[in-house]
Every structure is written in structure tokens, then in C-alpha cells.
C-alpha positions in Angstrom: 0.0 0.0 0.1 1.2 3.5 -0.8 -0.1 6.5 1.0 1.1 8.7 -1.7 -1.0 7.3 -4.4 -1.3 9.7 -7.2 1.8 11.4 -6.0 5.2 10.7 -7.4 8.2 10.6 -5.0 11.6 9.1 -5.0 13.0 7.0 -2.2 15.3 9.8 -0.9 13.0 12.8 -1.7 12.7 15.4 1.0 9.2 16.8 1.2 8.2 20.2 2.9 5.7 20.8 5.8 2.8 21.5 3.3 3.3 18.0 1.8 3.5 16.4 5.3 0.2 18.1 6.2 -1.5 16.9 3.1 -0.3 13.4 3.4 -1.0 13.0 7.0 -4.1 15.2 7.4 -2.4 16.5 10.6 -2.2 20.4 11.3 1.1 22.1 11.1 1.0 23.0 14.8 0.4 19.3 15.8 3.1 18.2 13.6 5.5 20.5 15.4 4.2 19.4 18.8 4.7 15.8 17.7 8.4 16.4 17.1 8.9 18.5 20.1 10.3 16.3 22.9 9.0 18.8 25.6 5.5 18.5 24.3 2.8 16.4 25.9 1.9 15.5 22.3 5.4 14.3 21.4 5.3 11.1 19.3 8.7 9.3 19.2 7.6 7.2 16.2 6.8 10.4 14.0 9.6 10.9 11.6 12.4 13.3 12.7 12.9 16.3 10.2 16.1 16.9 8.3 17.7 20.2 8.6 18.3 21.7 5.1 19.4 25.0 6.1 19.5 27.3 9.1 15.8 28.2 8.5 14.4 25.2 6.6 13.5 21.7 7.5 12.1 18.8 5.6 11.0 15.2 5.8 11.9 12.0 4.2 8.9 11.1 1.9 9.7 7.5 2.5 9.7 7.8 6.4 6.3 9.6 6.4 4.9 6.9 4.1 6.2 4.2 6.5 4.8 6.1 9.4 1.2 6.2 7.9 1.5 2.6 6.9 2.3 1.6 10.4 -0.7 3.5 11.8 -2.8 1.7 9.3 -1.3 -1.6 10.2 -1.9 -1.1 13.9 -5.7 -0.1 13.8 
């Protein structure tokens, strides 16, 4: 199963926050809370972002897809 149906991505593609929001249906604020270790909403299973520059981060498309698939498998 591929959560990115209709989307093309390569194994090592880095996607931006807008794509993560689109693929997961999780808000921007909630995603940032899920990656913040000091937040009560921290989710250690959510993929860690990749720092691309001082002011830019992205996520591995493959890791986001695997996270979505793990959620589907655990329901």
C-alpha cells in the first residue's frame, strides 16, 4: 500500500511541511508538537525532520509513508 497514491516521489525525496500536512491530514501546529520532545503530544514514532538550512527543514517522503502505513497496520 502506498499512502502517496497519485503522487510521485523518490525513495530519498525530501518533502516540505505542506506535503506532510497533505499526506497525514495533521495540522502544522500538531506536527511541530509531535516532534517537540518537551510537548505532551510528542510522538517518538513520528519521523524526525531533516535540517536543510538554518531556516528550513524537510521530511523524508519514505519515512512519512512508512509512518502512515504503520498507523494503518496498527488499527
